[in-house]
One Martini backbone bead per residue (centre of mass of N, CA, C, O) as a GRO file, in nm:
protein
  198
    1MET     BB    1   5.484   1.219  23.078
    2ARG     BB    2   5.609   0.937  23.023
    3PHE     BB    3   5.884   0.966  23.193
    4LEU     BB    4   5.796   0.977  23.494
    5PRO     BB    5   5.832   0.684  23.592
    6GLY     BB    6   6.117   0.655  23.531
    7LEU     BB    7   6.208   0.892  23.712
    8ILE     BB    8   6.108   0.767  23.979
    9CYS     BB    9   6.293   0.527  23.972
   10LEU     BB   10   6.570   0.712  23.983
   11LEU     BB   11   6.556   0.859  24.252
   12PRO     BB   12   6.703   0.663  24.456
   13LEU     BB   13   6.973   0.695  24.292
   14LEU     BB   14   6.991   1.022  24.317
   15SER     BB   15   6.973   1.110  24.621
   16PRO     BB   16   7.272   1.152  24.693
   17LEU     BB   17   7.308   1.380  24.483
   18ALA     BB   18   7.074   1.558  24.586
   19HIS     BB   19   7.224   1.615  24.815
   20ALA     BB   20   7.371   1.835  24.989
   21GLU     BB   21   7.663   1.967  25.012
   22LEU     BB   22   7.857   2.072  25.263
   23ILE     BB   23   7.947   2.338  25.134
   24ASP     BB   24   7.661   2.445  25.095
   25ASP     BB   25   7.580   2.450  25.381
   26VAL     BB   26   7.793   2.639  25.486
   27ASN     BB   27   7.739   2.874  25.304
   28ASP     BB   28   7.431   2.909  25.396
   29ARG     BB   29   7.518   2.965  25.697
   30GLY     BB   30   7.798   3.099  25.734
   31GLU     BB   31   7.927   2.834  25.875
   32LEU     BB   32   8.165   2.649  26.079
   33ARG     BB   33   8.125   2.345  26.244
   34ILE     BB   34   8.321   2.307  26.539
   35ALA     BB   35   8.445   2.044  26.710
   36LEU     BB   36   8.526   2.042  27.079
   37GLU     BB   37   8.656   1.996  27.416
   38ALA     BB   38   8.821   2.219  27.584
   39ASN     BB   39   9.079   2.033  27.756
   40THR     BB   40   9.376   2.076  27.576
   41PRO     BB   41   9.649   2.194  27.637
   42PRO     BB   42   9.732   2.377  27.342
   43PHE     BB   43   9.498   2.320  27.167
   44ASN     BB   44   9.208   2.322  27.360
   45PHE     BB   45   9.067   2.584  27.556
   46LYS     BB   46   8.986   2.763  27.854
   47ASP     BB   47   9.021   3.129  27.894
   48ASP     BB   48   8.816   3.301  28.086
   49GLY     BB   49   8.595   3.145  27.871
   50GLN     BB   50   8.778   3.143  27.646
   51LEU     BB   51   8.870   3.032  27.357
   52SER     BB   52   9.177   2.842  27.300
   53GLY     BB   53   9.448   2.772  27.076
   54PHE     BB   54   9.562   2.618  26.812
   55GLU     BB   55   9.275   2.491  26.699
   56VAL     BB   56   9.120   2.754  26.719
   57GLU     BB   57   9.295   2.923  26.519
   58LEU     BB   58   9.272   2.727  26.283
   59GLY     BB   59   8.963   2.739  26.261
   60GLN     BB   60   8.954   3.044  26.189
   61LEU     BB   61   9.129   3.033  25.934
   62LEU     BB   62   8.963   2.829  25.771
   63ALA     BB   63   8.686   3.006  25.780
   64ASN     BB   64   8.816   3.242  25.632
   65GLU     BB   65   8.898   3.086  25.379
   66LEU     BB   66   8.574   3.006  25.346
   67ASP     BB   67   8.403   3.278  25.414
   68VAL     BB   68   8.339   3.213  25.713
   69ARG     BB   69   8.231   3.131  26.019
   70ALA     BB   70   8.323   3.034  26.340
   71ASP     BB   71   8.157   2.749  26.515
   72PHE     BB   72   8.197   2.659  26.824
   73VAL     BB   73   8.170   2.326  26.982
   74VAL     BB   74   8.127   2.205  27.289
   75THR     BB   75   8.228   1.866  27.371
   76ASP     BB   76   8.243   1.534  27.377
   77ALA     BB   77   8.371   1.237  27.292
   78SER     BB   78   8.088   1.091  27.241
   79ASP     BB   79   7.995   1.338  27.029
   80LEU     BB   80   8.199   1.422  26.813
   81LEU     BB   81   8.200   1.201  26.591
   82THR     BB   82   7.889   1.142  26.580
   83GLY     BB   83   7.832   1.434  26.491
   84VAL     BB   84   7.984   1.434  26.222
   85GLU     BB   85   7.844   1.199  26.099
   86SER     BB   86   7.538   1.322  26.120
   87GLY     BB   87   7.580   1.664  26.086
   88LYS     BB   88   7.611   1.843  26.343
   89TYR     BB   89   7.896   1.859  26.240
   90ASP     BB   90   8.151   1.937  26.011
   91VAL     BB   91   8.385   1.925  26.230
   92ALA     BB   92   8.695   1.805  26.389
   93ILE     BB   93   8.927   1.996  26.611
   94ASN     BB   94   9.093   1.729  26.815
   95HIS     BB   95   9.346   1.571  26.798
   96ILE     BB   96   9.334   1.371  26.542
   97ALA     BB   97   9.390   1.046  26.437
   98GLN     BB   98   9.466   0.852  26.182
   99THR     BB   99   9.266   0.555  26.142
  100PRO     BB  100   9.141   0.294  26.002
  101GLU     BB  101   8.872   0.323  26.137
  102LEU     BB  102   8.822   0.626  26.071
  103LYS     BB  103   8.856   0.597  25.759
  104ASP     BB  104   8.578   0.426  25.739
  105ARG     BB  105   8.398   0.684  25.847
  106PHE     BB  106   8.601   0.914  25.724
  107ASP     BB  107   8.712   1.198  25.608
  108PHE     BB  108   9.032   1.369  25.545
  109SER     BB  109   9.254   1.562  25.589
  110GLU     BB  110   9.539   1.678  25.581
  111PRO     BB  111   9.776   1.715  25.781
  112TYR     BB  112   9.836   1.987  26.038
  113ALA     BB  113  10.003   1.790  26.236
  114ARG     BB  114  10.323   1.688  26.397
  115VAL     BB  115  10.325   1.510  26.702
  116ASP     BB  116  10.391   1.403  27.003
  117GLY     BB  117  10.235   1.171  27.180
  118GLU     BB  118  10.301   1.296  27.465
  119LEU     BB  119  10.133   1.559  27.422
  120ILE     BB  120   9.858   1.410  27.424
  121ALA     BB  121   9.887   1.240  27.693
  122GLN     BB  122   9.864   1.514  27.884
  123LYS     BB  123   9.592   1.479  27.918
  124GLU     BB  124   9.343   1.414  28.071
  125ALA     BB  125   9.298   1.114  28.228
  126ALA     BB  126   9.033   1.059  28.110
  127PRO     BB  127   8.983   0.843  27.848
  128GLN     BB  128   8.717   0.960  27.727
  129SER     BB  129   8.876   1.244  27.650
  130MET     BB  130   9.047   1.050  27.445
  131LEU     BB  131   9.052   0.985  27.121
  132LEU     BB  132   9.335   0.842  27.091
  133VAL     BB  133   9.261   0.581  27.255
  134GLN     BB  134   9.190   0.413  26.984
  135SER     BB  135   9.526   0.410  26.931
  136LEU     BB  136   9.652   0.539  27.218
  137THR     BB  137   9.833   0.451  27.465
  138PRO     BB  138  10.060   0.532  27.682
  139GLU     BB  139  10.255   0.320  27.587
  140LYS     BB  140  10.226   0.374  27.269
  141THR     BB  141  10.300   0.664  27.234
  142LYS     BB  142  10.608   0.658  27.227
  143ALA     BB  143  10.620   0.452  26.986
  144ALA     BB  144  10.415   0.650  26.794
  145SER     BB  145  10.597   0.855  26.742
  146PRO     BB  146  10.462   1.051  26.571
  147VAL     BB  147  10.153   1.244  26.505
  148ASN     BB  148   9.895   1.269  26.294
  149LEU     BB  149   9.687   1.551  26.239
  150ALA     BB  150   9.329   1.563  26.154
  151ILE     BB  151   9.035   1.623  25.974
  152PRO     BB  152   8.700   1.530  26.012
  153PHE     BB  153   8.443   1.412  25.777
  154GLN     BB  154   8.202   1.345  25.590
  155LYS     BB  155   8.127   1.146  25.366
  156GLY     BB  156   8.077   1.246  25.029
  157ASN     BB  157   8.259   1.554  25.005
  158PRO     BB  158   8.450   1.669  24.758
  159ALA     BB  159   8.407   1.989  24.776
  160PHE     BB  160   8.486   2.019  25.068
  161HIS     BB  161   8.763   1.875  25.052
  162ALA     BB  162   8.881   2.086  24.855
  163SER     BB  163   8.825   2.346  25.028
  164LEU     BB  164   8.993   2.256  25.277
  165GLU     BB  165   9.263   2.204  25.134
  166ASN     BB  166   9.306   2.484  25.016
  167ALA     BB  167   9.305   2.629  25.288
  168LEU     BB  168   9.532   2.475  25.422
  169GLN     BB  169   9.751   2.541  25.205
  170ARG     BB  170   9.754   2.849  25.245
  171ILE     BB  171   9.833   2.836  25.551
  172LYS     BB  172  10.106   2.693  25.485
  173ALA     BB  173  10.242   2.869  25.264
  174ASP     BB  174  10.239   3.151  25.445
  175GLY     BB  175  10.305   3.047  25.764
  176ARG     BB  176  10.066   3.032  25.968
  177LEU     BB  177  10.109   2.753  26.085
  178GLN     BB  178  10.387   2.777  26.190
  179ALA     BB  179  10.322   3.007  26.381
  180LEU     BB  180  10.138   2.848  26.553
  181GLU     BB  181  10.329   2.624  26.644
  182GLN     BB  182  10.526   2.819  26.786
  183LYS     BB  183  10.320   2.945  26.988
  184TRP     BB  184  10.191   2.659  27.109
  185LEU     BB  185  10.413   2.402  27.075
  186MET     BB  186  10.711   2.467  27.092
  187GLN     BB  187  10.839   2.333  26.830
  188LYS     BB  188  10.907   2.196  26.573
  189SER     BB  189  10.852   2.203  26.271
  190VAL     BB  190  10.633   2.023  26.083
  191ALA     BB  191  10.706   2.074  25.785
  192GLU     BB  192  11.023   2.173  25.886
  193PRO     BB  193  11.205   2.036  26.131
  194GLU     BB  194  11.514   2.172  26.030
  195SER     BB  195  11.508   2.470  25.890
  196HIS     BB  196  11.540   2.666  26.162
  197GLN     BB  197  11.816   2.537  26.195
  198GLN     BB  198  12.174   2.609  26.222
   0.00000   0.00000   0.00000
C-alpha cells in the first residue's frame, strides 16, 4: 500500500486518459447522436414530419457503418456546436465548413462534400440559422466557392476519429456517397468532378 499516495498524486494527470473515449460512449449507447437544424433542403429538412435530405441519409450510413443506430436531434444554430463541444451530441452533420476558428474548438472528419457556397447561401434568410455565417457572408459565398463540408466532434477522441474516418472512407469507396450527391445535390460528383462526363 506504500504506492497509494504516489498513485493518488498521479490521478489528476491520468484523468483525461481515464475519461471514456467517445467511441466507447457511442458503442455503449448503441447510437450516434447527430445534431442538425432540419431547415435546409436538400441537406437536411423535414418532409411530412420525417427527417430527410443528403446529410440525414449520410448520417444513417455512418451510423450503420459504426454498427449503431442514428439518433438525430433537431436543434438550432445556437445549440448545435456548443452541444457537440459539451458532449450533448456526438457529431453535427449540418453543412459545416472547416474554419480556423472551428478547428481550434473541434476535430473534424475529412470533407464529405464539396459544394458551391451559393447552394449553402440559399438557406433560410435568418443569419442565426446559418452556421457558415461564421466564415461566409452572402457576398463572400460566391468568392469562396466551392466549400468543403466536414463533421465536427469533440477534440481528444482519436479512436472515434479513426472509426468515423474508416466509416466515411467505406461509404466513399463503394460509391454510396456519390450516389447520395447525385440524388440530393444534383451537381457534379464531389470526389471526381469530371469523371462521369463524357
